[in-house]
Each structure stands twice: as structure tokens, then as C-alpha cells.
C-alpha positions in Angstrom: 7.2 -2.4 -16.7 6.0 0.2 -14.3 5.7 0.0 -10.5 2.4 1.1 -9.0 1.5 2.0 -5.4 -2.0 0.8 -4.4 -2.9 2.1 -1.0 -5.6 3.2 1.5 -5.5 5.3 4.7 -6.5 3.4 7.8 -9.6 5.5 8.4 -11.0 4.2 5.1 -11.3 0.7 6.5 -14.3 0.9 8.7 -15.4 -2.7 9.3 -17.1 -4.7 12.0 -14.8 -7.2 13.8 -16.2 -10.2 12.0 -15.8 -8.5 8.6 -12.2 -7.4 9.5 -11.1 -11.0 9.8 -12.7 -11.9 6.4 -11.0 -8.9 4.8 -7.7 -10.1 6.1 -8.2 -13.5 4.6 -9.4 -12.0 1.3 -6.6 -9.4 1.1 -3.9 -12.1 1.8 -5.5 -14.2 -1.0 -5.1 -11.2 -3.5 -1.4 -10.9 -2.4 -0.8 -14.6 -3.1 -2.5 -14.2 -6.5 -0.1 -11.2 -7.3 2.9 -13.3 -6.2 1.7 -16.2 -8.4 1.3 -13.8 -11.3 4.8 -12.5 -10.8 3.7 -8.9 -10.3 4.2 -8.6 -6.5 7.0 -6.3 -5.2 6.0 -5.5 -1.6 3.0 -5.0 0.6 2.4 -4.1 4.2 0.7 -1.8 6.7 2.2 1.1 8.5 2.7 0.3 12.2 0.8 3.3 13.4 1.7 3.1 17.2 5.3 3.6 16.2 5.8 7.4 15.8 7.5 8.6 12.6 10.8 10.5 12.9 12.7 12.9 10.6 16.3 11.9 9.9 18.6 14.6 8.6 21.7 14.2 6.4 24.0 14.2 9.5 21.9 11.4 11.1 20.1 13.7 13.6 16.7 12.3 14.5 13.7 14.6 15.2 10.1 13.8 16.2 8.9 16.7 14.1 8.1 15.4 10.6 7.2 17.5 7.6 4.1 19.6 8.0 1.1 17.9 6.4 3.0 14.7 6.0 0.9 11.7 6.8 1.3 8.0 5.9 -0.9 5.4 7.5 -3.0 2.4 6.5 -1.9 -0.3 4.0 -0.2 -0.4 0.7 0.9 -2.7 -2.1 3.6 -2.2 -4.7 3.1 -4.2 -7.9 5.0 -4.1 -11.2 2.6 -4.2 -14.1 2.6 -3.6 -17.9 0.0 -0.9 -18.0 -2.2 1.5 -15.9 -5.2 -0.5 -17.0 -3.7 -3.6 -15.3 -3.0 -1.5 -12.3 -6.6 -0.4 -12.1 -7.7 -4.1 -12.3 -5.4 -5.0 -9.4 -6.5 -2.0 -7.4 -10.1 -3.1 -7.8 -9.2 -6.6 -6.6 -7.6 -5.2 -3.5 -10.5 -2.8 -3.0 -12.9 -5.7 -3.0 -10.7 -7.7 -0.6 -10.2 -4.8 1.8 -13.7 -3.5 1.5 -12.5 0.1 0.8 -11.5 2.1 -2.2 -7.8 2.2 -3.1 -5.6 5.1 -4.2 -3.4 4.3 -7.3 -0.1 6.0 -7.9 2.5 5.4 -10.5 6.3 5.5 -9.7 8.5 7.4 -12.0 10.7 5.3 -14.2 14.1 4.5 -12.6 16.5 2.6 -14.9 18.5 1.4 -11.9 15.6 -0.4 -10.2 
């Protein structure tokens, strides 16, 4: 089976406060559904107030990340039998979050 990344940038989720709470409930329900279906790997949101850093091979840490690099918002990783199934799950998450989702496929890694 293939692992898929389903994600959205934080600026895509423009909701009124009362709708934000409902979106949280609905999105957690989809995650529970994915867990029950045995396809859930990981999900979470980037803690945006914590600045990213770049770590080099010698362990040096720099506040300058790669130019154009940007990761924010929320994401889910699911392991699914087909891209068609991934699209179905992405649509469920889009409904729950009230915003469209980006879908990416991880390359096959026999060790994972």
C-alpha cells in the first residue's frame, strides 16, 4: 500500500469562530474513522508560532531555512490501496475542515 499526504495551508482555512469549533469536531471524527479503518498513520498541525530552523550535518542550527520553503497548516498521512481511495479520504477531510486539500503520494520505501 502507498502512503499519502493530505494537507492544507493555514490560510486556506478561513472560518468564523463558531464554525472553527465545528470543523475541529468534524475533522477529529474523520481521523477516528481513519483509525478504525486501519489506514491512519499520523496527523497534526504545524505549531506556527515556533520558528523553523535549519540543522546541518554537524548539528549546527540556523534560523535561515531554505529559500521558498514553507510548511504550515494541517496534514494527515494515510496508507491506502489506491489513489482513488486517497481522493475519497481527501474529500472527507476537505468537508470536515471546510477547505480543499492537497494530495501528495510518498515514494515507495521498502524499509517503511
